[in-house]
C-alpha positions in Angstrom: 1.2 20.2 -14.8 2.9 17.2 -13.6 1.7 14.2 -15.3 2.6 10.5 -15.1 3.3 8.8 -18.5 1.1 5.9 -19.9 4.3 4.1 -20.0 4.8 4.8 -16.2 1.1 3.8 -15.5 1.2 0.7 -17.3 4.5 -0.3 -15.8 2.9 0.3 -12.3 -0.1 -1.7 -13.2 1.8 -4.7 -14.6 4.2 -4.9 -11.5 1.1 -4.5 -9.4 -0.7 -7.5 -11.2 2.5 -9.5 -10.6 2.5 -8.4 -6.9 -0.8 -9.4 -6.4 0.0 -13.0 -7.6 -0.6 -15.4 -4.5 2.6 -17.8 -5.3 4.5 -15.3 -7.2 5.1 -17.8 -10.1 5.7 -16.6 -13.6 2.8 -14.8 -15.4 2.5 -14.3 -19.3 2.5 -11.0 -20.3 -0.4 -11.4 -22.5 -2.2 -12.3 -19.5 -1.2 -9.3 -17.6 -2.0 -6.9 -20.6 -5.6 -8.4 -20.7 -6.4 -8.2 -17.5 -5.0 -4.3 -17.2 -6.5 -3.3 -20.6 -3.0 -2.6 -22.1 -1.5 -3.7 -25.6 0.5 -6.8 -25.3 3.1 -5.6 -27.5 3.5 -2.2 -25.4 3.4 -3.9 -22.0 6.2 -6.4 -23.5 8.3 -3.4 -24.5 8.0 -1.9 -21.1 8.6 -5.2 -19.4 11.8 -5.4 -21.1 12.7 -1.9 -19.7 12.0 -3.2 -16.1 13.6 -6.3 -16.7 16.9 -4.5 -17.7 16.6 -2.1 -14.8 16.3 -5.4 -12.5 13.0 -5.0 -11.3 11.5 -8.1 -13.0 12.9 -11.2 -14.7 11.8 -13.1 -17.7 11.5 -17.0 -17.5 11.4 -18.8 -20.8 9.4 -21.8 -21.7 5.8 -23.2 -21.7 5.3 -22.2 -17.9 7.3 -19.1 -18.5 6.3 -15.2 -18.1 7.5 -12.6 -15.7 8.2 -12.7 -12.0 9.3 -9.8 -9.8 13.0 -10.0 -8.6 12.3 -8.7 -5.2 9.3 -9.2 -2.7 6.4 -6.6 -3.2 7.4 -5.4 0.2 10.8 -4.1 -1.3 9.6 -2.4 -4.2 8.4 1.0 -4.2 6.2 3.4 -6.6 9.3 5.7 -6.8 11.5 2.8 -8.3 9.0 1.8 -11.1 8.3 5.3 -12.2 12.1 6.2 -12.1 13.0 3.4 -14.2 10.5 4.0 -17.1 10.4 7.8 -16.6 13.8 8.9 -15.3 14.6 11.5 -12.5 11.4 13.1 -11.2 11.3 16.8 -10.8 7.9 18.8 -10.3 9.8 21.9 -11.7 12.8 22.8 -14.1 14.5 24.5 -11.2 14.8 21.5 -9.2 16.8 19.9 -11.7 20.0 21.0 -10.3 21.3 23.9 -8.3 21.7 26.9 -10.7 19.8 25.3 -13.2 17.3 28.3 -12.8 18.9 31.5 -12.8 16.3 32.7 -10.1 17.0 29.6 -7.7 18.3 31.8 -4.8 15.9 34.9 -5.4 12.7 32.9 -6.1 10.3 32.3 -3.0 8.4 29.6 -5.3 11.6 27.6 -5.5 11.3 26.6 -2.0 7.8 25.7 -2.2 8.5 23.4 -5.1 11.6 21.9 -3.4 9.6 21.4 -0.3 6.8 19.7 -2.4 9.1 17.4 -4.3 10.8 16.3 -1.2 7.3 15.2 0.2 6.1 13.9 -3.0 9.3 11.6 -3.4 9.1 10.4 0.2 5.6 9.6 -0.5 6.3 7.3 -3.6 9.1 5.7 -1.6 6.9 5.0 1.0 4.5 3.1 -0.9 5.4 -0.3 -1.8 3.7 -2.7 -4.3 2.7 -4.9 -1.1 0.7 -2.0 0.4 -0.9 -1.4 -3.0 -1.8 -5.1 -3.5 -3.5 -5.1 -0.1 -5.5 -1.8 -0.9 -6.5 -3.3 -4.3 -7.8 -6.6 -2.8 -9.8 -4.4 -0.3 -11.0 -2.2 -3.1 -12.2 -5.2 -5.2 -13.9 -6.6 -2.3 -15.9 -3.6 -1.6 -16.8 -3.3 -5.5 -18.0 -6.7 -5.7 -19.9 -6.2 -2.5 -21.7 -3.2 -4.0 -22.4 -4.9 -7.3 -24.4 -7.7 -5.2 -26.6 -5.4 -3.5 
């Protein structure tokens, strides 16, 4: 079963939090961790990795925190998952040609290959701008349901 790690999940949630900042200013990792229900120390470690990979930047000082390096419309899910997880493969046979001795014979290999291609294209096509917009819609709906 393909399963996203907690590290990737928390990284995505942290990046989404930054993407939803109206002015894009620095945000303290503790604020993000609290809002996302994640350990501050763990999120700080993940953010160090994301900073090293060039997705976010740390700003020091009293008003410091983390900011996105690119606009949310220029960051996609695939980039963040790969930064934390490494290359994404739905099955071992897709790691590289010949990794599985049954590549050329196995009809399921073609299914995995097609599924992986579609999956990666979907992740690459999902920007944090679109996720931020979807989050705002979902939050508004949830707030409306709570009022009734």
